[in-house]
C-alpha positions as CSV (number, residue, x, y, z in Angstrom):
1,M,-23.7,-20.5,2.7
2,V,-26.2,-21.0,-0.3
3,H,-28.1,-17.4,-2.3
4,K,-30.7,-17.6,-3.4
5,E,-30.2,-18.6,-7.8
6,E,-33.8,-16.1,-8.4
7,D,-31.1,-12.9,-7.5
8,S,-29.7,-11.1,-11.5
9,S,-27.9,-8.9,-9.4
10,V,-25.4,-12.1,-9.6
11,A,-26.0,-14.4,-12.2
12,T,-23.8,-11.6,-14.9
13,P,-21.0,-10.3,-13.6
14,K,-21.4,-6.7,-14.5
15,G,-19.5,-3.4,-14.2
16,K,-15.9,-4.6,-14.4
17,Y,-14.4,-1.2,-15.2
18,W,-16.5,0.9,-12.8
19,G,-15.2,-2.5,-10.4
20,I,-11.3,-1.8,-11.9
21,F,-11.4,2.8,-11.2
22,I,-13.3,2.2,-8.2
23,C,-10.4,-0.6,-6.8
24,W,-7.4,2.1,-8.1
25,L,-9.4,5.0,-5.8
26,L,-9.1,3.3,-2.8
27,G,-5.9,1.7,-3.5
28,N,-5.1,5.3,-3.8
29,G,-6.8,6.0,-0.2
30,C,-5.0,2.9,1.0
31,L,-1.5,5.2,1.5
32,F,-2.6,8.6,0.1
33,G,-2.7,9.8,4.1
34,F,0.4,8.8,5.1
35,N,2.8,9.2,1.6
36,S,1.6,12.8,1.9
37,M,3.5,13.2,5.5
38,L,6.2,11.9,3.3
39,T,6.0,13.6,0.6
40,T,6.3,17.0,2.7
41,L,8.9,15.9,5.0
42,D,11.2,18.8,4.3
43,Y,8.2,20.7,6.1
44,Y,9.4,17.7,9.0
45,M,13.0,18.2,8.9
46,Y,12.7,22.1,9.1
47,L,10.9,21.4,12.4
48,F,12.3,19.0,13.6
49,P,15.9,19.3,12.2
50,N,17.6,16.7,14.8
51,Y,15.7,13.8,14.7
52,H,16.2,12.8,11.5
53,P,12.1,12.5,10.5
54,A,12.8,11.0,7.0
55,R,13.6,7.5,9.0
56,I,11.5,8.1,12.3
57,I,8.5,9.2,11.0
58,F,8.4,6.0,8.8
59,L,10.0,4.0,10.9
60,T,7.6,5.0,14.2
61,Y,4.8,3.7,11.0
62,Q,5.5,-0.1,10.4
63,P,5.3,-2.0,13.8
64,F,2.3,-0.6,14.0
65,V,1.5,-1.7,10.1
66,L,3.2,-5.1,10.9
67,S,1.9,-6.0,13.3
68,T,-1.6,-4.9,12.8
69,T,-2.1,-7.4,10.2
70,A,-0.1,-10.2,11.3
71,G,-2.8,-10.9,13.8
72,F,-5.2,-10.0,10.5
73,T,-4.0,-12.3,8.3
74,Y,-4.0,-14.9,11.4
75,Y,-7.7,-14.9,12.4
76,E,-8.9,-14.0,8.5
77,A,-10.8,-16.6,7.8
78,K,-13.2,-15.0,10.7
79,V,-13.2,-11.9,10.9
80,N,-15.5,-9.4,9.0
81,T,-13.9,-7.8,6.0
82,R,-16.9,-5.4,5.5
83,R,-15.9,-4.3,9.3
84,R,-12.1,-4.1,9.0
85,I,-12.2,-2.2,5.7
86,L,-14.7,0.5,7.2
87,V,-12.5,0.9,10.4
88,G,-9.5,1.4,9.0
89,Y,-10.4,3.7,6.6
90,T,-12.6,5.7,9.2
91,L,-8.9,6.0,10.9
92,F,-7.2,7.4,7.7
93,F,-9.9,10.0,7.6
94,L,-8.9,11.5,11.7
95,S,-5.4,10.7,11.2
96,S,-5.0,13.2,8.6
97,L,-7.0,15.4,10.6
98,A,-4.9,15.0,13.4
99,V,-2.4,16.2,10.9
100,I,-4.1,20.0,11.1
101,L,-4.9,19.9,14.2
102,L,-2.0,18.9,15.6
103,D,0.0,21.9,14.6
104,V,-2.7,25.0,14.8
105,A,-2.1,23.7,18.3
106,T,1.5,24.1,18.1
107,P,1.9,26.5,15.3
108,R,6.1,26.8,13.8
109,R,7.2,25.1,16.5
110,G,9.4,22.6,17.2
111,G,10.3,20.7,19.9
112,M,10.2,16.9,20.5
113,A,6.2,17.2,22.2
114,P,5.3,18.2,19.0
115,F,7.7,14.9,16.7
116,V,6.8,12.4,19.0
117,G,2.7,14.2,17.8
118,T,3.6,13.3,15.0
119,C,4.9,10.2,15.4
120,A,1.6,9.2,17.3
121,I,-0.3,10.6,14.0
122,A,1.9,8.2,11.9
123,A,1.5,5.4,14.3
124,S,-1.9,5.3,13.7
125,F,-1.5,5.6,9.5
126,G,-0.5,2.5,10.7
127,V,-2.8,1.1,11.9
128,A,-5.5,2.2,9.6
129,N,-2.8,1.2,6.6
130,G,-2.8,-2.9,8.7
131,H,-6.6,-2.4,8.5
132,V,-6.7,-2.0,4.8
133,Q,-4.1,-3.3,2.6
134,G,-4.2,-6.7,4.0
135,G,-8.4,-6.6,4.1
136,M,-8.1,-5.3,0.6
137,S,-5.4,-8.2,-0.6
138,G,-7.8,-10.3,0.8
139,D,-11.1,-9.7,-0.8
140,L,-10.0,-8.9,-4.2
141,S,-7.4,-11.9,-4.7
142,L,-10.9,-14.1,-5.0
143,M,-12.1,-11.7,-7.3
144,C,-10.4,-10.9,-10.8
145,P,-6.3,-9.6,-11.5
146,E,-7.4,-6.8,-13.0
147,F,-9.4,-5.5,-9.6
148,I,-5.9,-6.3,-7.6
149,Q,-3.2,-5.3,-10.3
150,S,-5.6,-2.1,-10.0
151,F,-5.7,-2.0,-6.0
152,Y,-1.4,-1.6,-6.2
153,A,-1.7,1.2,-9.1
154,G,-4.4,2.8,-7.6
155,I,-1.0,2.7,-4.3
156,A,1.4,3.3,-6.5
157,A,-1.1,6.3,-8.3
158,S,-0.9,8.2,-4.4
159,G,3.0,8.7,-4.4
160,V,2.5,9.9,-8.1
161,L,-0.3,12.2,-7.6
162,T,1.0,13.2,-4.0
163,S,4.4,14.6,-5.2
164,A,3.2,16.1,-8.9
165,L,0.6,18.0,-6.0
166,R,4.4,18.8,-3.6
167,F,5.7,20.3,-6.6
168,I,2.1,22.7,-7.6
169,T,2.2,23.9,-3.6
170,K,6.0,25.1,-3.5
171,A,6.0,26.2,-6.8
172,A,2.3,28.4,-5.8
173,L,3.9,28.6,-2.3
174,E,7.3,29.2,-2.3
175,N,7.4,32.2,-2.5
176,S,4.4,33.4,0.8
177,R,4.7,33.5,4.5
178,D,5.0,29.6,5.7
179,G,5.0,28.0,2.3
180,L,6.2,25.0,3.6
181,R,3.9,25.1,6.6
182,K,0.3,25.9,4.1
183,G,1.8,23.5,1.4
184,A,1.8,20.7,4.5
185,M,-1.8,21.4,6.1
186,L,-3.1,22.0,2.4
187,F,-2.1,17.7,1.6
188,S,-3.7,17.0,5.1
189,A,-6.8,18.2,4.2
190,I,-6.8,16.7,0.3
191,S,-6.1,12.8,2.5
192,S,-8.9,13.8,4.5
193,F,-11.6,13.8,2.1
194,F,-9.6,11.4,0.0
195,A,-9.9,9.2,3.1
196,L,-13.8,10.7,3.1
197,L,-14.8,9.9,-0.5
198,C,-13.0,5.7,-0.1
199,I,-15.4,5.2,3.4
200,V,-18.6,6.4,0.9
201,L,-17.3,4.1,-2.0
202,Y,-16.7,1.0,0.1
203,A,-19.9,1.3,2.0
204,F,-22.6,2.5,-0.1
205,I,-20.5,1.6,-3.6
206,F,-18.8,-1.6,-4.0
207,P,-20.7,-3.8,-3.0
208,K,-23.6,-3.1,-5.3
209,T,-21.3,-3.5,-8.0
210,S,-22.7,-6.5,-10.0
211,I,-19.0,-7.6,-10.9
212,V,-18.0,-8.1,-6.6
213,N,-20.4,-9.6,-6.3
214,F,-20.8,-12.6,-9.1
215,Y,-17.3,-13.2,-7.3
216,R,-18.3,-12.7,-3.9
217,S,-21.6,-15.1,-4.3
218,Q,-19.2,-18.0,-5.6
219,A,-16.3,-17.7,-2.3
220,A,-19.5,-18.3,-0.6
221,C,-20.3,-21.3,-2.3
222,D,-17.4,-21.6,-1.5
223,G,-17.2,-21.9,1.9
224,S,-16.0,-18.1,2.7
225,L,-17.5,-16.1,6.1
226,T,-15.4,-13.1,5.3
227,V,-17.7,-11.9,2.2
228,T,-21.4,-12.5,4.2
229,A,-21.5,-8.8,5.4
230,D,-20.0,-6.9,2.5
231,L,-22.9,-9.6,0.6
232,A,-25.6,-8.8,3.0
233,A,-24.8,-4.9,2.2
234,A,-25.6,-5.6,-1.7
235,G,-28.9,-6.9,-0.4
236,I,-27.9,-10.3,-0.8
237,K,-29.5,-12.6,1.7
238,S,-28.3,-15.9,3.2
239,H,-28.5,-18.5,6.0
240,P,-25.6,-21.0,7.3
241,N,-25.5,-24.5,5.1
242,P,-23.4,-26.9,6.2
243,V,-20.3,-26.5,3.3
244,S,-18.1,-24.3,5.2
245,L,-15.3,-23.3,7.0
246,E,-16.8,-25.6,9.5
247,S,-17.2,-28.3,8.0
248,P,-13.6,-29.8,6.2
249,P,-15.3,-32.7,4.9
250,C,-17.5,-30.4,3.1
251,V,-15.2,-27.9,2.3
252,E,-11.7,-28.4,2.8
253,R,-9.1,-25.6,3.3
254,L,-5.8,-25.2,3.5
255,S,-3.7,-24.7,6.4
256,T,-2.0,-21.0,7.0
257,K,1.3,-22.7,7.5
258,E,0.4,-24.3,4.3
259,F,0.0,-22.0,2.1
260,L,3.5,-20.4,3.2
261,L,5.3,-24.4,2.5
262,Q,2.9,-23.8,-1.4
263,N,3.9,-20.2,-1.5
264,K,7.3,-19.8,0.1
265,D,8.6,-18.8,-3.6
266,Y,5.9,-16.2,-3.6
267,T,5.9,-14.8,0.2
268,L,9.6,-14.1,-0.2
269,N,9.0,-12.5,-3.1
270,M,7.0,-9.9,-2.0
271,F,9.5,-10.1,1.2
272,L,12.9,-8.9,-0.4
273,L,10.9,-6.7,-3.2
274,Y,9.2,-3.8,-0.9
275,L,13.0,-4.7,1.6
276,L,15.3,-3.3,-1.4
277,T,12.4,-0.2,-1.9
278,C,12.2,0.9,1.4
279,G,15.6,-0.2,2.7
280,I,16.6,3.0,-0.5
281,I,12.9,5.2,0.2
282,P,12.1,7.7,2.1
283,G,15.5,8.0,4.1
284,F,18.4,7.3,1.4
285,L,17.0,9.9,-1.1
286,A,15.4,12.2,1.3
287,E,18.8,12.5,3.1
288,D,22.1,10.8,1.3
289,T,22.0,12.6,-2.3
290,G,23.5,15.5,-1.9
291,S,23.1,18.6,-3.5
292,H,23.9,18.2,-6.9
293,S,21.9,21.6,-8.9
294,M,18.4,21.0,-7.4
295,G,19.3,21.9,-3.8
296,L,18.8,19.3,-1.7
297,V,15.1,19.0,-0.9
298,Q,13.8,20.0,-4.7
299,Y,16.4,17.1,-5.7
300,G,15.1,14.3,-3.2
301,I,11.6,15.2,-4.0
302,V,12.1,14.6,-7.9
303,L,14.0,11.0,-7.1
304,I,10.8,9.8,-4.8
305,A,8.4,11.7,-8.2
306,C,10.1,9.3,-10.3
307,T,10.4,6.1,-8.6
308,F,6.3,6.5,-7.8
309,T,5.6,7.6,-11.3
310,W,7.4,4.7,-12.6
311,D,6.5,2.1,-9.7
312,L,2.7,3.3,-11.4
313,I,3.7,2.6,-15.1
314,S,5.2,-0.1,-15.0
315,S,2.3,-1.7,-12.9
316,Y,0.4,-2.1,-16.0
317,I,2.4,-3.2,-18.0
318,P,1.8,-6.8,-16.7
319,L,-2.1,-6.3,-18.1
320,I,-0.2,-7.1,-21.7
321,E,0.1,-11.0,-22.1
322,Q,3.3,-11.4,-23.5
323,L,5.4,-9.4,-21.6
324,K,4.2,-11.1,-18.6
325,L,6.4,-12.8,-16.6
326,T,5.0,-16.0,-15.5
327,S,7.3,-18.9,-14.2
328,R,8.1,-19.1,-10.3
329,K,11.6,-19.6,-11.1
330,W,12.3,-16.5,-13.5
331,I,10.3,-14.3,-10.9
332,L,11.5,-14.8,-8.5
333,I,15.8,-14.8,-10.1
334,A,14.6,-10.9,-11.4
335,V,13.9,-9.9,-7.4
336,V,17.0,-11.3,-6.6
337,S,18.8,-9.8,-9.2
338,R,17.5,-6.2,-7.9
339,F,20.2,-6.1,-4.4
340,L,22.9,-4.8,-7.3
341,L,21.2,-1.5,-7.2
342,I,22.5,-0.9,-4.0
343,P,26.2,-1.4,-5.2
344,A,24.6,1.0,-8.2
345,F,23.6,3.7,-5.3
346,Y,27.0,3.5,-3.3
347,Y,28.6,4.4,-6.6
348,T,26.2,6.8,-8.4
349,V,26.2,8.8,-4.7
350,K,30.3,9.6,-4.6
351,H,30.9,9.4,-8.5
352,G,27.9,9.6,-11.3
353,S,25.8,13.0,-11.8
354,Q,21.9,13.8,-11.2
355,G,20.9,11.9,-14.1
356,W,22.3,8.1,-13.7
357,M,20.6,9.3,-9.6
358,I,17.5,9.0,-11.6
359,L,18.3,6.2,-13.6
360,L,18.5,4.1,-11.3
361,T,15.5,5.7,-9.3
362,S,13.3,5.2,-12.1
363,F,14.6,1.6,-12.8
364,L,13.8,1.0,-8.8
365,G,10.4,2.1,-9.1
366,S,9.4,0.8,-12.7
367,S,10.5,-3.6,-11.4
368,H,9.3,-3.0,-8.0
369,G,5.7,-2.3,-9.7
370,Y,5.8,-4.5,-12.7
371,L,7.4,-7.7,-10.2
372,S,4.4,-6.8,-7.1
373,V,2.0,-7.1,-9.8
374,I,3.4,-10.2,-11.0
375,V,2.7,-12.3,-7.9
376,L,0.0,-10.6,-7.4
377,T,-1.5,-11.7,-9.6
378,E,-0.5,-14.9,-10.0
379,A,-0.1,-16.5,-6.2
380,P,-3.5,-16.7,-6.4
381,K,-4.7,-18.7,-9.7
382,G,-6.1,-22.2,-8.9
383,Y,-7.1,-22.0,-5.1
384,K,-11.1,-21.6,-3.7
385,G,-12.1,-18.5,-3.0
386,P,-11.4,-19.0,1.2
387,E,-8.4,-19.9,0.0
388,Q,-7.6,-16.6,-1.8
389,N,-8.8,-14.2,0.3
390,A,-5.7,-16.5,3.0
391,L,-3.3,-16.1,0.6
392,G,-3.4,-12.2,-0.1
393,N,-3.7,-11.9,3.2
394,L,-0.2,-13.9,3.6
395,L,0.8,-11.6,1.2
396,A,0.3,-8.4,2.4
397,F,1.7,-9.2,5.2
398,S,4.9,-11.1,3.4
399,L,5.3,-7.0,1.8
400,L,4.4,-5.2,5.6
401,G,7.5,-6.9,6.8
402,G,9.2,-5.5,3.7
403,I,9.0,-2.3,4.2
404,F,9.5,-3.0,7.7
405,F,12.8,-4.8,8.0
406,G,14.1,-2.1,4.2
407,A,12.8,0.6,7.3
408,I,15.3,-0.3,9.9
409,L,17.7,-1.1,6.7
410,D,17.7,2.7,5.7
411,W,19.7,3.2,8.9
412,L,22.9,1.5,7.7
413,W,23.2,4.3,4.5
414,L,24.1,6.7,7.7
415,I,27.2,4.3,8.2
416,G,30.4,6.1,7.7
417,K,28.2,10.0,8.4
418,G,29.6,9.6,12.2
419,W,26.6,7.6,13.1
């Protein structure tokens, strides 16, 4: 694929900080809707007290996001990335809107049917995330590391924002009639707006940023076909060239199996990071921490907010080169050592104070954010554009696999509680 040499929009990479900010907003929109459901679990626990919504909703979401991502990871070289991501953000918008419509149709009514509808919405969030997260990870992996770091910082920020908004809505609506319900519906309305904003940003603004076109044009010269639609949206014309993914003698490309073998430590790191984190959040923090002085619901929200906040803060630490861990051996050691948190949580919930629990959840979030960004920014180095896109999709699939199995292992915390 060749591009016009005289096209000034790809000659000089400009707009880096604007691109970083857009990536942050797109990352925020990637999980804002589903994080809104997780943050308003107190409402769903009130509606469906016998169905363990803190665990069931999260577990329902996982098979759909994992299977969708798996399909796209396998066919990533042939997928129109632009269409994939826009479909995903549109599903985010429709799913957030569906939360409001379901509540209007079944106001303050528990029971199996509304709960099944709630789980169906969680599943649609999973399909949407399967479109967006892997697609954005692959797309941003072939650009500067700050873009993918900012995207995942935005994902962490969505948890912080939803937690902060939850505190505000609880304080403002606590004494009003149907305060829980009004807060949950307000969250869904904000989520719908945010998803709509992401559609506009990705469809019309991000593809016209100069530095984005610069990196996508480089990827196209390396033989990437996934960037064609995005370049066309930016007004950059391209035409077929023998130098493409269909012409291996011209552009050599590692297979998915070869990627996995070369980066088995990185993919394992992503899997283990999210396995542990999602084995604790949200189920354990929502149901198993005891009441303490804040009350069960309030205490759970505080712990989840601490995790998200430190996840966000620590995701920026790797931007400081002196504090960035680059040794693949030490990254793996750091990831595996996090599993010492399991006995620490077991002991603290039985014998520790709420201060120790807050400290543990803060460390859980900070180690997760720091190590995730390191893996995502270090792994694509040294590869060509098409390979970086494939590796970004593979890492996204690994982390979502960790989330899926973490949601299953989350049920182990119920051992000894009558199950």
